[in-house]
C-alpha positions, -999 to +999 in steps of 0.1 A: +676-278+651+675-308+674+713-312+673+717-276+685+691-281+712+710-312+724+742-293+726+726-264+744+711-289+770+744-306+775+761-272+781+734-262+805+737-294+825+775-290+827+772-254+838+747-264+865+770-291+879+800-269+878+782-241+897+767-266+922+798-287+929+825-267+913+856-287+908+847-313+934+833-337+909+855-367+907+857-396+886+844-419+914+813-398+923+806-390+887+783-421+881+761-414+911+760-378+902+748-386+867+723-411+880+709-385+903+706-361+874+688-387+854+663-393+881+657-356+885+652-353+847+628-383+847+608-367+875+607-334+857+598-352+824+570-370+841+557-339+857+557-319+824+549-345+798+523-367+816+497-340+815+504-333+779+501-370+769+468-372+787+456-340+769+468-354+736+449-386+742+417-367+751+421-345+721+426-375+699+394-391+712+374-358+708+387-353+673+378-389+664+343-384+678+338-351+658+351-368+627+327-397+631+298-373+637+307-352+607+310-384+586+275-395+598+260-361+591+275-360+557+264-395+549+228-388+561+227-356+540+241-373+510+216-401+513+187-376+516+200-356+486+203-388+465+168-399+475+154-365+466+172-364+433+161-399+425+125-391+432+127-359+411+143-378+383+117-405+384+089-380+383+105-362+354+111-395+336+074-404+341+063-371+328+086-373+298+074-408+290+038-397+291+046-367+269+065-389+245+036-413+243+012-385+236+036-370+210+039-404+194+001-407+192-002-372+177+026-381+153+007-411+141-025-391+137-007-365+118+008-391+095-027-404+087-039-369+081-010-363+058-019-394+038-054-382+035-042-348+024-020-364-002-050-384-016-071-352-017-043-334-035-040-361-061-077-360-066-076-323-069-048-325-095-069-350-115-099-328-113-079-298-124-067-317-154-102-327-162-114-292-159-087-279-182-097-305-207-134-295-203-125-258-207-106-266-239-136-285-252-159-256-242-137-231-260-137-253-291-175-257-289-178-219-284-157-213-315-178-238-334-209-220-322-195-187-333-188-201-367-222-217-369-237-183-359-217-165-386-229-191-411-264-187-399-262-150-403-250-154-438-278-178-446-303-153-431-289-126-453-293-149-483-328-157-473-336-120-469-323-114-504-344-143-517-375-129-499-368-095-515-365-111-549-397-130-543-415-098-534-402-082-566-415-112-586-448-109-567-451-072-577-443-081-613-471-107-611-495-080-598-485-058-627-492-087-651-525-093-635-534-057-640-526-060-676-547-091-679-576-074-663-574-046-689-574-072-716-603-089-699-623-056-699-615-051-736-627-086-743-658-080-723-667-049-743-662-068-775-684-096-762-711-071-753-710-058-789-713-093-802-743-100-779-760-069-793-755-080-828-768-114-818-800-098-804-805-080-837-800-112-856-825-129-832-851-103-840-846-110-877-848-147-870-881-143-852-897-132-885-882-162-901-893-188-874-918-203-896-892-211-921-870-225-894-894-249-876-878-278-892-846-265-881-860-261-846-870-297-844-836-306-855-822-283-829-844-299-802-830-332-811-795-317-808-806-300-776-815-333-761-781-346-771-766-315-755-785-321-723-772-356-721-737-342-727-743-315-701-756-341-677-724-361-683-704-329-680-721-320-647-713-355-633-677-349-644-678-315-627-691-332-595-664-357-596-638-330-602-653-310-573-650-341-550-614-346-561-608-309-554-623-313-520-600-343-513-570-324-526-579-293-505-583-314-474-549-331-480-533-297-486-549-283-455-534-312-435-500-305-451-504-268-443-512-277-407-480-297-404-461-268-419-477-244-394-467-267-365-432-269-378-427-232-385-451-218-358-455-185-375-483-166-391-468-166-426-482-201-431-517-188-427-512-163-455-496-190-476-525-213-471-549-185-481-528-179-512-528-216-519-565-218-515-569-188-538-547-206-563-567-237-560-599-217-566-582-201-595-573-235-608-608-247-604-620-215-620-596-220-649-608-256-653-643-245-653-636-216-676-623-239-703-655-259-701-677-228-699-660-213-729-670-243-750-705-243-736-708-205-742-696-208-777-721-236-784-749-216-768-740-185-787-741-206-819-773-223-809-796-197-792-803-177-761-823-203-743-794-226-742-773-197-730-798-189-702-799-225-691-762-225-690-762-194-669-786-209-645-765-240-642-735-218-637-752-199-610-761-232-593-725-242-596-714-209-582-736-213-552-722-248-547-687-235-550-695-207-526-709-231-501-679-253-505-656-223-501-675-211-470-672-245-454-635-247-462-630-213-448-649-222-416-628-254-413-596-234-417-608-208-392-615-236-367-581-250-373-566-216-368-585-212-335-572-245-324-537-235-333-542-202-314-552-222-283-521-244-287-500-212-289-516-200-257-507-233-240-472-231-254-469-195-241-480-206-207-455-235-208-428-210-218-438-188-189-435-217-165-402-227-180-390-191-176-401-191-140-384-224-133-352-211-149-354-180-128-358-201-097-328-222-107-307-191-113-317-177-079-307-210-063-274-211-082-267-175-072-274-184-035-251-214-038-224-192-054-228-167-026-225-194+000-194-208-018-179-174-019-185-169+018-169-203+025-139-193+003-135-161+022-136-179+055-111-204+042-088-176+031-091-159+065-083-192+082-053-197+060-041-162+069-045-169+106-027-202+102+002-185+085+004-160+113+003-188+138+031-205+120+052-174+120+045-170+158+055-206+163+087-200+143+095-171+166+088-192+196+111-219+183+139-194+177+134-181+212+136-216+226+167-223+207+182-191+221+172-203+256+188-236+250+220-220+239+219-199+271+214-231+291+243-248+274+265-218+281+254-220+318+263-257+318+297-249+303+302-223+330+293-249+356+318-273+341+345-245+342+336-238+379+340-275+386+373-275+369+384-246+390+371-263+421+391-294+413+422-274+406+418-256+440+413-289+457+445-302+441+464-271+452+451-275+488+460-312+488+496-303+477+498-276+504+486-301+530+511-326+518+539-301+522+526-292+557+525-329+566+560-334+553+572-306+575+554-321+605+571-355+598+605-339+597+599-322+630+587-355+645+618-372+632+640-345+647+622-348+681+625-386+679+663-383+673+666-359+702+648-383+725+670-412+712+702-392+719+690-383+753+683-420+760+716-431+746+734-405+768+716-411+800+712-448+796+691-449+827+667-479+830+647-481+862+626-512+865+589-504+870+596-467+863+591-446+832+614-454+803+623-431+774+629-461+751+594-475+756+578-441+752+599-436+720+589-470+706+552-463+713+555-429+697+574-444+668+548-471+663+520-445+664+538-422+641+544-452+616+507-461+618+497-425+612+522-422+584+510-453+567+474-443+570+482-408+558+502-422+528+473-445+519+449-417+522+471-395+500+476-422+474+438-429+473+431-392+471+456-388+443+442-417+424+407-405+429+418-370+418+435-384+387+405-405+378+382-375+385+403-353+364+403-379+336+365-382+339+361-344+340+383-342+308+362-368+291+330-351+302+343-318+289+353-334+256+319-351+254+301-318+263+321-300+237+312-326+211+276-326+222+276-288+220+291-289+185+266-316+175+238-296+190+249-264+172+251-283+139+217-298+145+204-264+153+219-250+121+204-279+102+171-275+118+171-238+111+179-244+075+153-271+072+128-249+089+136-221+065+132-244+036+100-257+050+087-222+055+097-212+020+080-244+006+049-235+026+049-200+012+054-213-023+025-238-019+004-210-005+012-188-034+005-216-058-029-222-041-036-185-043-027-184-080-048-215-087-077-199-069-073-167-089-071-187-121-103-206-111-121-173-103-109-158-136-121-189-155-155-187-137-158-150-145-149-157-181-174-185-183-201-163-168-192-135-192-193-158-222-226-172-210-240-137-206-228-127-240-244-158-256-276-150-238-275-114-249-267-125-285-296-149-284-319-123-269-309-098-296-313-124-323-348-133-309-358-096-307-346-090-343-364-121-354-396-111-337-393-075-351-388-089-386-418-112-381-439-083-369-427-062-399-435-090-423-469-094-407-476-057-410-465-058-446-487-088-452-516-070-436-509-040-458-509-063-488-541-079-478-556-044-473-544-035-507-559-067-522-592-059-505-592-024-518-585-038-552-613-063-550-638-036-537-627-010-562-627-031-593-648-005-611-623+022-602-593-001-609-579+019-637-580+052-618-565+038-586-539+017-603-513+044-603-519+051-566-515+015-557-483+012-577-469+043-560-479+028-526-462-005-535-430+013-545-431+033-512-435+001-493-406-014-512-385+016-503-396+014-467-388-023-466-354-017-480-349+011-455-361-011-427-338-039-438-309-015-441-317-001-406-319-036-392-286-046-408-270-013-396-283-018-361-271-054-360-237-043-373-236-015-347-246-038-319-219-063-330-193-035-331-204-023-297-202-058-283-167-062-298-156-029-284-171-038-250-153-072-251-120-055-260-125-029-233-134-056-208-104-076-217-081-046-213-098-037-180-094-073-168-057-073-177-051-041-159-069-053-129-050-086-129-018-066-127-031-047-097-044-079-081-009-093-079+000-065-055-030-065-031-046-100-035-064-103-002-079-068-002-090-072-038-106-106-031-126-092-003-137-061-022-144-082-053-165-107-035-186-079-020-190-062-053-199-095-070-225-101-044-240-067-048-239-068-085-254-103-086-282-092-063-288-061-085-286-081-117-310-107-104-334-079-093-331-062-127-335-095-145-366-103-125-380-069-133-371-071-169-386-107-172-418-096-155-421-065-178-413-086-209-438-112-199-465-085-193-457-068-226-456-102-244-490-111-229-505-077-239-490-079-274-501-115-278-537-106-267-537-077-290-524-097-319-550-124-313-578-098-313-564-084-345-562-119-361-598-126-351-609-093-366-589-100-397-605-134-400-639-119-398-630-093-424-614-120-446-647-140-444-667-110-454-644-100-481-639-135-493-677-137-500-674-104-519-643-115-537-658-148-546-688-131-561-666-108-580-643-136-591-673-155-603-681-126-624-645-124-637-644-161-646-652-154-683-623-128-684-594-150-672-595-175-701-562-165-717-541-155-687-548-186-665-522-209-681-494-184-677-504-176-642-505-213-633-469-217-645-457-187-626-476-196-595-461-231-595-426-217-598-433-193-569-447-221-548-416-241-554-394-212-544-415-205-513-412-242-503-375-240-507-374-209-486-395-226-459-372-256-459-342-233-455-359-214-428-368-246-410-332-258-411-320-224-397-345-227-369-333-262-361-297-249-361-307-221-337-324-246-314-294-269-314-271-240-306-293-230-277-293-266-264-255-268-267-251-235-249-274-247-221-256-281-218-222-262-217-236-240-190-248-269-170-214-287-173-195-256-163-218-250-133-214-287-122-176-284-126-175-252-106-196-267-078-174-297-077-143-276-075-158-254-048-167-285-027-132-299-031-117-266-021-140-266+010-128-301+019-092-291+014-095-261+035-112-281+063-083-306+063-058-277+063-077-261+093-076-294+111-039-299+105-031-263+116-051-269+148-032-300+155+001-282+147-009-255+172-017-281+198+017-298+192+035-265+195+016-256+227+025-289+241+061-285+230+062-250+246+047-263+278+072-291+279+100-267+273+088-244+300+085-274+324+120-286+315+135-252+321+117-249+354+130-283+364+165-273+354+162-241+374+150-260+404+178-285+401+204-258+398+189-240+429+190-272+449+226-278+438+235-243+449+217-248+483+236-281+488+269-265+479+262-237+504+253-262+530+286-281+523+305-248+525+289-241+559+298-275+571+334-271+559+337-237+576+324-253+608+350-281+606+377-255+600+366-236+630+366-268+650+401-276+638+413-241+646+414-247+684+441-231+708+454-265+720+481-265+693+496-233+707+496-247+742+514-278+730+540-256+713+545-236+745+548-267+767+573-283+743+593-252+743+597-254+781+614-288+778+634-280+747+636-252+722+611-250+694+622-248+658+623-214+641+600-226+613+573-235+638+577-202+656+574-183+624+541-200+613+516-181+634+486-203+629+453-195+645+448-231+655+443-237+692+445-274+689+476-296+683+479-313+649+458-345+647+480-371+631+452-395+625+431-371+605+450-340+593+430-310+583+432-295+548+434-259+539+409-254+511+392-225+495+357-214+504+340-240+481+364-269+489+349-298+508+367-318+536+392-344+524+373-372+541+343-366+518+362-357+486+356-391+470+318-389+477+314-354+462+332-365+431+309-395+428+279-372+432+294-350+404+297-380+382+261-390+388+249-355+382+269-351+350+256-385+338+220-374+346+225-341+328+238-360+298+208-382+297+186-351+300+203-334+272+200-365+250+163-368+258+158-331+250+176-335+217+155-365+209+123-346+217+135-316+198+144-337+167+110-355+168+092-322+170+112-308+141+105-339+120+068-335+128+069-299+119+087-308+086+061-334+077+032-310+086+048-282+066+054-304+036+017-313+035 
């Protein structure tokens, strides 16, 4: 381009000279002519280029001032942004440190609580093992009790059979007594005949008294001897009576002891029978002596017989007095025993009232415990729901974190694009600068050629060489500065790109690690949730088992109580029936004693009545046995039905546990209240009936005692009349009675042993009930403590999760604020870049191109590039054509440093967030495990 321009100029000059001078130019005038042309060109050059040089200098100064201003503005803004960012980061770091400290404290507290929970769980496991052992022991004892009860029933059956046999023997004895009485009557008739014959003989002897006076004297002497013998015999009788008194007193004492041990009314009848037997023994003893005396008196004479009868009457009166005294003493003893029974009944009433109060208290305690269990179950359900909500919140937070990471990756991609755009703009600017340098070189060559051709040097005037040297020096300086700037920019770009690549790699690794951690955390969280559900299910199953055990124990306890009550009722019914039978037997004996004269006629009636009574007794026994068997069968059927019902209900419980528990607890409360009310009413009714029956029985006993006293006097009189008739049958009766007494004593000992067994069984049942109630209360207390600890842990967990959520929200807000601030800063930078580009696009550059085209032709490349710049190119600080987001080249290194700092800060934030998240997950793991 410049070579062509030079040729064009030379042709123009030559044409001008030819037109002006034509062919007149000679070789001599040619030098002066050329010097003149040079002067003219110098003048024109000064006129044209002087103003342009001044304008260029002014533009250079203005551009330098604008560049310095922009540098200062950028620097101030960068410092302000850095200060603001540092302040915000410091505030965030302070908040994070505070939250970390709080979280650490909460973590320590949670560890302590977890340790406490572990201790409580160990203690619960031990207690559960102990309870299982106790339950096994209770089951064994219950089985033993059932075996003992079956044995006791068998023994009772045997005793009933023995009593039946004893009654049969007693009836046989009654029949034998009737036979003996008939014999006695026959003997009495014979004795009356003998007495009549003796009277006749006495009448014959009265006629012969004179003859028998000697014999009378002899008989008197013998009579005196007999008196002495009788006196001796009376003394013996007195001693025997005293011995009998002592024996009777000793026997009465023994009978009192037996009555105290047995505490039944059978002993009274036995004592009466024993007393009657003793009287019979005394009568037998006296009968033997009286027989001898009667025989002697019958042999001797009537007077002796009358004296003996008087003596016998006296002895009878003595015996009657003795018997009356003994009966009064026995009656007094019985009255005392009755008073003692009254006191015992009152004590029993008090004990029953105390037991009822204790049961009511226990029921109230059970109700409170059931309410507490309901509350704990509700709290556990609420905690489970809270945990599920927390899990959902954590998942949402993870999703948000993923979104934030994606946004960060997008920002990194935008930064990459921005860096690529900056590199492209730098390359374009380099190409543009290279073109400018080429044009400058061409202009410089043109100027040098002009200087070499003209070779005009005027001292003190303007020289092209000096101007060219200055331009060359300036161009070299600008070139050097521009090269250095480009090299620095390239180095910085390379380093920035390397750092960006490293950061991208690190971000990718961090993202992968974060995703892996998220997956691990999700899996761990799922495992923890499953473990929690398993633990919850186990706790529910254990609670169900405990409730079932409690219900079974209560049912067993109620069954035992029902069995004991049924046994007691049966026993009392049997005793009442025995008492009625005994009363009937006493009535029969009384009728027999009153109707001795009509004995033969009423004997058949009595036998028939006895047989009817036997049949009734057998029927009653059979009815009692049948009723007992039916009750047992009914109880067994009820037990089987209850077991089936419980099994069916247990299957249904597995489906709807919570609803069932609530309904069951309500039903239990209602039933317990109703049962307590019914039990109270039943106890009150039973006590009233018992008091009424007891009073009625006492009145009956008193009446019977009075009747017995009256009838005993009559019986004694009649017995004293029958003394002479029981001579032969007494020995046999003694033997039979002794055998019967032994049998009865054996039966009493067996009955006493059975009563002791019953008492021991009752005591064992009460002890087992107490142990079971204590164990249940301990378990319920431990469940309450466990639920309280669980509630406390769940509250702490909720607090941690709330804090974590708040921290998460704060961090997201801070990130949003930082991103907004970055966007605002970027927008401000873009505005500044656009302002600088507008400043750079001034019309001076076009003017320069026009002015240069006046002196010499512009290159076609420069003409084709229709730039909108109005200012010539500034060689000191060339502008860069960048995209909308590209900063100015003078500030490229600082923006990259800012990006480095920001990326480093974001890395630190991400690392902190990861640490916080891992710590929170660890805490949630630990809390879920416990």
